[in-house]
N, C-alpha and C positions, 0 to 999 in steps of 0.2 A: 297610490292606496288612499295617502296622510291628508291630499287634498281634498277627494272624493269623501271621508267622512269628514272630513268639518264642512265642505258642507253642505250633507245629511244633518250633523247637529244646527248645524247652522239653520238651516231646513228647518228641523224640529221648534226647535226655540224661536222662530217666529210664528211656526204655528200654533203653539202655547199661549204667546201673548196678544196673537193677532183673534184668535181662539178666544180670549175672557171679551174681546171689543162686544165680535160680532153677539157672543148667546147675550152679555149683558145691554145690548141693541135689542132682543130680541124679544126678552124678558118682558121689559118694556113697551112691546108694539111698535117699536121704530124703523121706519125698511132700512134694509141690509142688500145694497145695486151688488156688490159684488163680495167675495170672498176669493182671496186672490196672495198665494206662495209663491213669492219669486215675482219678481216686474216683465213688464212687455219688453218684447212683442211674446205673447202669449204661444204655447206650447199643446196646451188640451184647454178645453173651457166647455163647460155644461152649466142649462140653464137647468133649476128645480125652483117651482114654485117661484117669485121672485126676484130669487136670487142668482147671480151665475158665482158657478165656481171656479176654478182656475191657476193652471199655473203658470211663471210665466216664463223666460230663457235667461233671465237675469237672474241667477238665486241666491245673491245679497239681500234679501230682507220681503219685504209681503205687504200685505196693503190689506185692511176692508175699507171700502165704499161705504158707507152710510148716509143716505139720504138726509140734507137738511144738517151737513161736516162743513163740507165749501161753504164758503159766507155769499155765495152766488143765488143759494138757497134762500139765502137766510127771509126774503118777502113771502115763500109759501107759504097760505095761510097753512097746512097739510095735519091735521094734525099727530101722524106719524112721523115728525118732520124732527130731526134732534137736534133740529133750531127752534124752535115748538116745543118741546118737554122742560120741564120743572130743573129748576137748577142742579140740584141735587141728581135727580136721576144723569147728568148730564154727566155731570163729573164722576158720578157710579160710571158708569159709560165708558170712560178715558181713561180711571184707573184700575178697570178689569184687566187689562193688560198686562199689569204691575203687579195685583195682586197674582193670577195665573203664575207666574215667573215665581213669585216667591214661593206659590206653591206647587209646583211642578219640582225647585227646586229641594223641598221638602219628602216631597215622593222620591227623588232619585238618590238620596241620604238615606231617607228610613232602608230604601231595599238593597245600600250600600251594608249598611249596614249589620242588615238584617241575611245577607250572604257572607258579608265578610269583610270589614273594609279597612284599605293595606292605608293606616295613616302618622302623625310623625306621634309618636306616645310615651316624647320627652313633660308630658303637663298633664290633666286630664284623663286619658287614659292608661296611663301606667301599669294600673290594675288590673283592665281588662283584656291587653295585646295578649296573644299567643305568637311566636314563633318571631321574637326579635331579631332584627338585622337596619346594617346600614344601606341605606338611600343617599346617591346624591341627587339631592334639589338642583340643584343646576351646576354651572361650566363657567368660566368666567372663559371672555372673547380672549385669543392667541398662546392660554394657559397653558404651563407642561402637560393638564392634564387634558385639554383639548386636542394638542395635538397631540397627546400618543391614541386618540379616540373618545375616551371617557360620554360619555352627554349624560346631560339628566335624566330621569330615569332607572337609572341601574341599579345593581347590586352589589355593595361588596361586599365578596365569598374569603377574601383575603389576601392579607398585605405580605409581603417579607423584606427584609432590608438584613444584609446578609445573613446570618445564621440566627437574626433574630424573625418570627414570623408569628402569624398572630391569624386565627379562623374566626372567623364569623366574628370582626372586629368591629365593639360600639368606636364612634365617633374621634373618642377621648384614646384610644387604644391607637389610631389612625395618623391621631396628632401626633400622637408623641415622636412613634415610628418616624414620620416624617426631619421631626423638628433633628432626632437626633441620627440621621442619616448622614453619612456620607461619601452617596456617590445617589447612582437608579434604585428607588424601590420595587418591587415586580407585588402589581396588584392586579389579583382575580377577580374575574366582576360578571353580575348574569345577567343579562343584555334579553326578553320575552323565555322565550325557549333552548338560548347555547347561553352557554359560557366561554370568556376568551381569558386572553391574563398577560400582562401589556407592563412595560417597561417607560418607566413616568423617572423625570429627574428633576429634583424640586428648587424653584429657584426663591429669589430671598425678594421679601416683602420690604417695602420702605420702612420699617422699626427691624428689616435685618433679621425676622423671622425668616424660618422654609415653610414653603409652601407648594403646593400643586394647583390654587385655583377653582378650585373645587369648596359646591357652597352641601354638607354633610348633615344629616338627621338621622335620629334611630325612631326607626316605624316594627309597624306591626300588624297584625293581621285584631283590629276591634269584632266581633259580633255581639249582638244583643239580641233580646226574642224580641215576636211582635210589635209590643207594645212597648217595649225598653229601645226600639230602634229608632220608632216613633217618635217620644218624646226625646232622646238624642238627639235626632234630627232636626227638633223645632227650638232647642238649646240651638246647634252648628249655624242654621240658619239664621237666625235672632243675630250671635256674636260674631259672627263673617258678613251681614248685614252694617251691621256701626265700625267695623272692620274700615271695608271699602267707605262708607258715607265720611268716613275721618281722612281714609288716603285720598279722596278724591275737594275734600276740604283743602287738604293740604297738599296738592296738586294747582288749586284758582289758587290757594296765599303765594305760591310757588315758580305761576308759571312763568314767567319772564325771565327768573335763573339758570344759570346754567346750571347743565344735567337735570334737570327740572324733570324730563318724561325720562329719566331713566329706565324705571322700576312700570311705566308701562308698554300697552304691549296692542298693537292695533290686529288688524286681522292674519298678518303676515307670522310676528311671533304667536300670535295663540294656535293658528294652522301647525305649528313647529311644535306646540306643547302641549294639544292634542295628540301630535306623533309618540312622546316619550311620555303622555299620561298612559297613554293602550299599550305601550308595554310594559309598565309598570303590570295591569292585569286589569278585569271587568269592571267591579267594584270603585277603582281607579278612579277609571276613565268614566264612570256616571257620578262621581262625587266632584269630575275637574265641571263635568258638563253643570251639575248643579250650581257651583259656582258660576261659570261664564252665564248661570243664571238668575240666581242671585244680583250679577252688576250690571244688566240689561234692567232688571228691575230697581234699582236705584238709583241708577244713570237718569231712565226715562221717568223718576220724582224729581228732577231739578229742574226748578222751577225755569226755564229755558227756551223759549218759544219753540212750536215748533217739533215740542216732544212734549209727554202727556203729559208733568209735571204744567208746565207750562199753559197748555189751555186750561189744567183746572185754577192756575194765579188767575190769567185772564179771567175766570166763568164768579173766583171771587171778587175781581174787583168791579165787575159792571153788578155782586149785589151788594158792594159795599156805596157804588154810590148810585147805584139802584136804576139802569142804566143800559141797553146793549152797547158797547162801543161802534165805532164805526165797522161792518163789512170791508170798506179799502183802508182800511185801514188798523186792523188783524191780519189782510195780505201780505201787505208789507211786515207785520212785526214777524209772523211767520216763514215769511222769503226772508228776513234779517234773517235767525234764529238755522233755520234750515244751511243756508251761505255760512256761516258758523263754524256749524257741526262738520256742514262738506271742507271744510277749511281744517279746522282739528281732524277728520281723517284723516287728508291729508298729511296732513305733520307727521298724525303718528305712524303713516303707511311707507314715509320717508326714513324716521326715524327705524323703522324696523326691518325695511331693507337692505337700510347702510349698515346696523349694526347686524344682518347677514351675510354683507357682503364685504367686511372689515374683519 
């Protein structure tokens, strides 16, 4: 079920992104030959007007085929060719997909806030949160908590050690009981609509402190009215975009260092997190999808060939030198960028699978 949900989410995000390119091109009168969710072979196609709408058998992506986007069409004098449109119009077409990802994230977060978003309340939402509880953010591999069956997304209901029992504990309560435990602790948790109690024996960390290998946060339901939701969602999109951009810069600067990919997730890792988000609730899942959408937007802004940011960067170079780059050179630049992206995806996916197996 998690895999199906992940594929649906990916298809929706691709649709939103490609719809941005599609609508911008149509608005400028540029011909769009095909709009496809998924890659060929086609399992469905229908032509309306000059555009073929299709669904591909390979669900991991999608594309919009815009006339004049291919360097081979560069010599065509048609005024409806993307290559013959003004530079600023081309830039708008390329950036429209990114804008749609940001917009979609804003709407999703606003809806989440309106129905009640489950989120960390350690910071700015402390005064607005209802029904606070301790949420398991993540679980270390091969840790006592993982071996006991605790997973990210679980709600901690109580913790017991000896005669001491704390119901609805905060993260500090859990840490204190674990630190003072002389053996196993009993932890009751909720996952989705079911509850369970497990026995966990804390292990010693490098600093001789006892731990069970979980990252915890005090969470709660944060709810705003219509206008408050829109405002708070806009702020959160801006904050997360800045944080993701900073993380991306840090990753590039440390790409060849050991452990550089420890905080990076590929398709396998994201699919796993989708399942965890679903177990928490609808609003949390919507917020997580919004976070993926923001990641896609920020990643596409990178001036790397084959990405939207790279295409705009090439347009900027052409505007500065006041002449077009040779189409054959553009093909090789895009090919190199695409090959690099595939390589990075392969490395990240391998990292995901290795982490999952071990």
